[in-house]
BATOR-166489 format. One record per residue (C-alpha): x negated, y negated, z; residue in three letters; residue number from 0. Coordinates in steps of 0.1 Angstrom, whole numbers, plus 5000, padded with zeros to 4 digits. Layout:
[[X Y Z] 'ALA' NUM]
...
***
This chain:
[[8002 9001 2821] 'UNK' 0]
[[7999 8979 2790] 'UNK' 1]
[[7965 8967 2802] 'UNK' 2]
[[7952 9002 2804] 'UNK' 3]
[[7964 9009 2768] 'UNK' 4]
[[7947 8977 2756] 'UNK' 5]
[[7915 8987 2773] 'UNK' 6]
[[7916 9022 2757] 'UNK' 7]
[[7923 9006 2723] 'UNK' 8]
[[7893 8983 2727] 'UNK' 9]
[[7871 9011 2738] 'UNK' 10]
[[7881 9032 2708] 'UNK' 11]
[[7876 9003 2684] 'UNK' 12]
[[7841 8997 2699] 'UNK' 13]
[[7832 9034 2691] 'UNK' 14]
[[7846 9032 2655] 'UNK' 15]
[[7828 9000 2645] 'UNK' 16]
[[7792 9012 2646] 'UNK' 17]
[[7802 9043 2626] 'UNK' 18]
[[7817 9022 2599] 'UNK' 19]
[[7851 9038 2604] 'UNK' 20]
[[7880 9020 2588] 'UNK' 21]
[[7917 9027 2589] 'UNK' 22]
[[7934 9034 2555] 'UNK' 23]
[[7971 9033 2553] 'UNK' 24]
[[7992 9050 2527] 'UNK' 25]
[[8029 9045 2519] 'UNK' 26]
[[8044 9075 2501] 'UNK' 27]
[[8076 9088 2486] 'UNK' 28]
[[8092 9120 2497] 'UNK' 29]
[[8076 9142 2470] 'UNK' 30]
[[8041 9131 2479] 'UNK' 31]
[[8048 9139 2516] 'UNK' 32]
[[8061 9173 2507] 'UNK' 33]
[[8031 9180 2485] 'UNK' 34]
[[8008 9170 2514] 'UNK' 35]
[[8027 9191 2539] 'UNK' 36]
[[8024 9222 2516] 'UNK' 37]
[[7987 9216 2511] 'UNK' 38]
[[7982 9214 2548] 'UNK' 39]
[[8003 9245 2555] 'UNK' 40]
[[7984 9265 2528] 'UNK' 41]
[[7951 9257 2544] 'UNK' 42]
[[7960 9255 2581] 'UNK' 43]
[[7953 9218 2584] 'UNK' 44]
[[7971 9201 2613] 'UNK' 45]
[[7962 9164 2607] 'UNK' 46]
[[7972 9144 2577] 'UNK' 47]
[[7940 9123 2579] 'UNK' 48]
[[7919 9154 2577] 'UNK' 49]
[[7938 9167 2547] 'UNK' 50]
[[7934 9135 2528] 'UNK' 51]
[[7897 9132 2537] 'UNK' 52]
[[7891 9168 2524] 'UNK' 53]
[[7910 9160 2492] 'UNK' 54]
[[7890 9128 2486] 'UNK' 55]
[[7857 9146 2491] 'UNK' 56]
[[7867 9176 2469] 'UNK' 57]
[[7877 9153 2441] 'UNK' 58]
[[7845 9133 2444] 'UNK' 59]
[[7825 9165 2443] 'UNK' 60]
[[7841 9172 2409] 'UNK' 61]
[[7825 9141 2395] 'UNK' 62]
[[7839 9115 2371] 'UNK' 63]
[[7852 9138 2344] 'UNK' 64]
[[7864 9166 2368] 'UNK' 65]
[[7883 9142 2390] 'UNK' 66]
[[7901 9125 2362] 'UNK' 67]
***
């Protein structure tokens, strides 16, 4: 069974590499996790990664002054 998991992981990694996909990790305190959970609930977002991606793109869209 461990071999199958390794094969799936290798296959997934092979798909991600050409797309330039990279894993970002974020360690947070409870208040940040609560804020993220609330933002997700308000907007019907199920995955944390999706919520963080949307937030980053929204802030970027505001430009240097707007995102400060």
